[in-house]
C-alpha positions as CSV (number, residue, x, y, z in Angstrom):
1,M,7.2,11.5,18.4
2,R,5.9,13.1,14.5
3,R,3.4,11.9,13.1
4,A,4.2,11.1,8.7
5,S,3.7,13.5,6.1
6,S,2.9,11.9,3.5
7,S,2.9,13.1,-0.7
8,G,0.6,12.5,-3.4
9,P,-1.9,13.9,-6.3
10,P,-4.0,16.6,-4.4
11,S,-7.7,15.0,-3.6
12,N,-10.0,15.6,-1.1
13,G,-7.5,13.9,1.6
14,S,-7.9,10.2,0.7
15,T,-6.1,8.0,-1.5
16,P,-7.7,5.0,-3.1
17,C,-7.4,2.1,-0.3
18,G,-5.3,4.1,1.9
19,R,-1.9,3.9,-0.3
20,K,-0.3,7.2,-0.2
21,A,3.3,7.3,-3.1
22,A,5.6,8.6,-0.7
23,T,6.3,9.3,2.7
24,T,8.9,10.3,5.1
25,S,8.9,10.6,8.9
26,L,11.6,11.1,12.3
27,D,10.6,8.5,13.4
28,F,7.4,5.4,13.0
29,T,5.3,3.0,15.1
30,G,3.0,0.9,12.7
31,L,2.1,0.3,9.9
32,S,2.7,2.1,6.1
33,V,2.2,0.5,2.7
34,S,3.8,3.4,0.3
35,G,5.4,3.2,-2.9
36,Y,8.8,5.0,-1.1
37,N,8.8,5.1,2.8
38,R,11.8,6.6,5.2
39,V,11.6,7.3,8.5
40,R,15.0,9.3,9.6
41,G,14.8,7.8,12.4
42,L,13.8,4.7,14.6
43,Q,11.2,2.7,12.5
44,T,9.6,0.3,14.4
45,G,6.4,-1.9,12.7
46,V,6.0,-3.1,9.5
47,A,7.3,-0.9,6.0
48,I,6.0,-1.9,2.4
49,G,7.3,-0.5,-0.2
50,V,9.3,-0.4,-3.1
51,Y,11.6,0.8,-1.4
52,N,11.9,1.4,1.9
53,S,14.9,3.2,3.8
54,A,15.2,4.2,8.1
55,K,18.2,4.9,10.4
56,R,17.4,2.2,12.4
57,L,15.5,-0.6,12.2
58,Q,13.1,-2.6,14.8
59,G,10.7,-4.2,12.3
60,V,10.7,-5.1,9.6
61,Q,10.0,-3.9,5.9
62,I,9.0,-5.5,2.5
63,G,9.8,-4.0,-0.7
64,L,11.6,-4.7,-4.1
65,L,14.6,-2.8,-1.9
66,N,14.7,-2.6,2.1
67,R,18.1,-0.1,3.7
68,A,18.7,-0.2,7.2
69,L,21.7,2.4,8.0
70,K,22.7,1.1,11.5
71,K,22.6,-2.5,10.2
72,K,26.5,-3.6,9.1
73,P,27.0,-4.6,5.7
74,P,26.4,-6.7,4.3
75,F,22.5,-5.9,6.3
76,R,22.1,-3.0,5.8
77,Y,20.7,-3.0,2.2
78,L,18.2,-6.7,1.0
79,P,16.1,-7.2,-1.8
80,I,12.6,-8.4,-0.7
81,I,12.8,-8.5,3.5
82,N,14.5,-7.3,5.5
83,A,14.1,-7.9,9.8
84,H,15.1,-6.4,12.7
85,F,14.3,-7.5,16.6
């Protein structure tokens, strides 16, 4: 598993409340709080953000728009919450 990389304003390594502007990873396990969460593989756990995107979802996405590419339409894009267990 690769660690998540994040982008945001340059700082001394910390951001307010540990939040990031964007988080991108190959696979992700755990909790992510960010404006934009992008998982290119399997997301296991919870992602909270304005826009959340995962190729495969095994958990919960909470945000304005949530995308799980392996889910069948119309459940691929959902507002507010998207979940798969």
